[in-house]
C-alpha positions as YAML, in Angstrom:
chain: A
units: angstrom
residues:
- id: 1
  name: MET
  ca: [-7.91, -20.67, -1.39]
- id: 2
  name: GLU
  ca: [-11.31, -18.86, -1.47]
- id: 3
  name: PRO
  ca: [-11.24, -17.45, 1.70]
- id: 4
  name: ILE
  ca: [-7.69, -15.49, 0.89]
- id: 5
  name: GLY
  ca: [-9.62, -14.37, -2.11]
- id: 6
  name: PHE
  ca: [-12.48, -13.17, -0.08]
- id: 7
  name: LEU
  ca: [-10.16, -11.53, 2.00]
- id: 8
  name: ALA
  ca: [-8.10, -9.90, -0.72]
- id: 9
  name: ALA
  ca: [-11.20, -8.27, -2.20]
- id: 10
  name: SER
  ca: [-12.32, -7.04, 0.92]
- id: 11
  name: CYS
  ca: [-8.92, -5.28, 1.36]
- id: 12
  name: VAL
  ca: [-9.71, -3.63, -1.89]
- id: 13
  name: PHE
  ca: [-13.20, -2.59, -0.70]
- id: 14
  name: LEU
  ca: [-11.43, -1.22, 2.36]
- id: 15
  name: THR
  ca: [-9.12, 1.10, 0.46]
- id: 16
  name: PHE
  ca: [-12.13, 2.81, -0.83]
- id: 17
  name: CYS
  ca: [-12.77, 3.81, 2.68]
- id: 18
  name: MET
  ca: [-9.23, 5.21, 3.61]
- id: 19
  name: GLN
  ca: [-8.92, 8.92, 4.31]
- id: 20
  name: SER
  ca: [-5.23, 8.73, 4.40]
- id: 21
  name: MET
  ca: [-2.92, 7.72, 1.36]
- id: 22
  name: VAL
  ca: [-0.44, 6.02, 3.85]
- id: 23
  name: ALA
  ca: [-3.31, 3.81, 5.25]
- id: 24
  name: LEU
  ca: [-4.72, 3.59, 1.57]
- id: 25
  name: ARG
  ca: [-1.13, 2.36, 0.26]
- id: 26
  name: SER
  ca: [-0.58, 0.07, 3.36]
- id: 27
  name: ILE
  ca: [-3.92, -1.90, 2.65]
- id: 28
  name: GLY
  ca: [-3.14, -1.95, -0.90]
- id: 29
  name: ILE
  ca: [0.18, -3.73, -0.51]
- id: 30
  name: PHE
  ca: [-1.75, -6.01, 2.03]
- id: 31
  name: SER
  ca: [-4.25, -6.56, -0.78]
- id: 32
  name: ASN
  ca: [-1.41, -7.10, -3.53]
- id: 33
  name: ILE
  ca: [0.09, -9.90, -1.39]
- id: 34
  name: LEU
  ca: [-3.19, -11.53, -0.72]
- id: 35
  name: PHE
  ca: [-4.28, -11.49, -4.37]
- id: 36
  name: ILE
  ca: [-0.88, -12.66, -5.59]
- id: 37
  name: THR
  ca: [-1.21, -15.77, -3.12]
- id: 38
  name: TYR
  ca: [-4.69, -16.43, -4.19]
- id: 39
  name: SER
  ca: [-4.03, -16.10, -7.90]
- id: 40
  name: TYR
  ca: [-0.90, -18.21, -7.60]
- id: 41
  name: GLY
  ca: [-2.66, -20.87, -5.88]
- id: 42
  name: SER
  ca: [-5.77, -20.66, -8.11]
- id: 43
  name: HIS
  ca: [-3.67, -20.46, -11.50]
- id: 44
  name: LEU
  ca: [-5.14, -17.20, -12.31]
- id: 45
  name: ALA
  ca: [-2.32, -15.75, -14.58]
- id: 46
  name: PRO
  ca: [-4.03, -12.26, -15.32]
- id: 47
  name: ILE
  ca: [-4.68, -11.39, -11.70]
- id: 48
  name: LEU
  ca: [-1.25, -12.74, -10.61]
- id: 49
  name: ILE
  ca: [0.82, -10.59, -13.46]
- id: 50
  name: LEU
  ca: [-1.62, -7.62, -12.33]
- id: 51
  name: HIS
  ca: [-0.85, -7.68, -8.54]
- id: 52
  name: CYS
  ca: [2.94, -8.36, -9.13]
- id: 53
  name: LEU
  ca: [2.97, -5.36, -11.04]
- id: 54
  name: LEU
  ca: [0.96, -3.54, -8.70]
- id: 55
  name: LEU
  ca: [2.96, -4.42, -5.67]
- id: 56
  name: PRO
  ca: [6.16, -2.52, -6.18]
- id: 57
  name: ILE
  ca: [4.27, 0.58, -7.42]
- id: 58
  name: ASN
  ca: [2.51, 0.89, -4.10]
- id: 59
  name: CYS
  ca: [5.53, -0.09, -1.99]
- id: 60
  name: TYR
  ca: [7.47, 2.71, -4.06]
- id: 61
  name: SER
  ca: [4.46, 5.09, -3.31]
- id: 62
  name: LEU
  ca: [4.19, 4.35, 0.39]
- id: 63
  name: LEU
  ca: [8.06, 5.00, 0.72]
- id: 64
  name: ARG
  ca: [7.76, 8.36, -0.96]
- id: 65
  name: LEU
  ca: [4.98, 9.39, 1.11]
- id: 66
  name: LEU
  ca: [6.79, 8.30, 4.19]
- id: 67
  name: ALA
  ca: [10.01, 9.94, 2.93]
- id: 68
  name: GLY
  ca: [8.02, 13.13, 2.45]
- id: 69
  name: ARG
  ca: [6.68, 13.30, 5.95]
- id: 70
  name: GLN
  ca: [10.13, 12.60, 7.28]
- id: 71
  name: PHE
  ca: [11.25, 15.74, 5.38]
- id: 72
  name: ALA
  ca: [8.43, 17.69, 6.47]
- id: 73
  name: LEU
  ca: [9.15, 16.95, 10.14]
- id: 74
  name: SER
  ca: [12.68, 17.82, 9.58]
- id: 75
  name: VAL
  ca: [11.99, 21.06, 8.04]
- id: 76
  name: ARG
  ca: [9.64, 21.87, 10.99]
- id: 77
  name: GLN
  ca: [12.20, 21.25, 13.67]
- id: 78
  name: ASN
  ca: [14.70, 23.12, 11.85]
- id: 79
  name: LEU
  ca: [12.58, 26.10, 11.63]
- id: 80
  name: ARG
  ca: [11.72, 25.68, 15.42]
- id: 81
  name: SER
  ca: [15.39, 25.79, 16.41]
- id: 82
  name: LEU
  ca: [15.98, 28.72, 14.16]
- id: 83
  name: ARG
  ca: [13.10, 30.71, 15.94]
- id: 84
  name: SER
  ca: [14.69, 30.03, 19.19]
...
């Protein structure tokens, strides 16, 4: 279990180095999954509860970011077609 805990902690550290929100949320989701695995196996209820709550928040935020990018791309394509 210890290697999973260290990998999870490394992912948290890595999120502080991200410049893109999509990358930050993606690494955050991976970190949440690792921490859930680690805390379940190590019987650490507070950490388990925290990351079980954070996981859907990160997933929802990532989906909103991706949907926003898709919308922006669609608007740009529509504007280009209007100019033609």
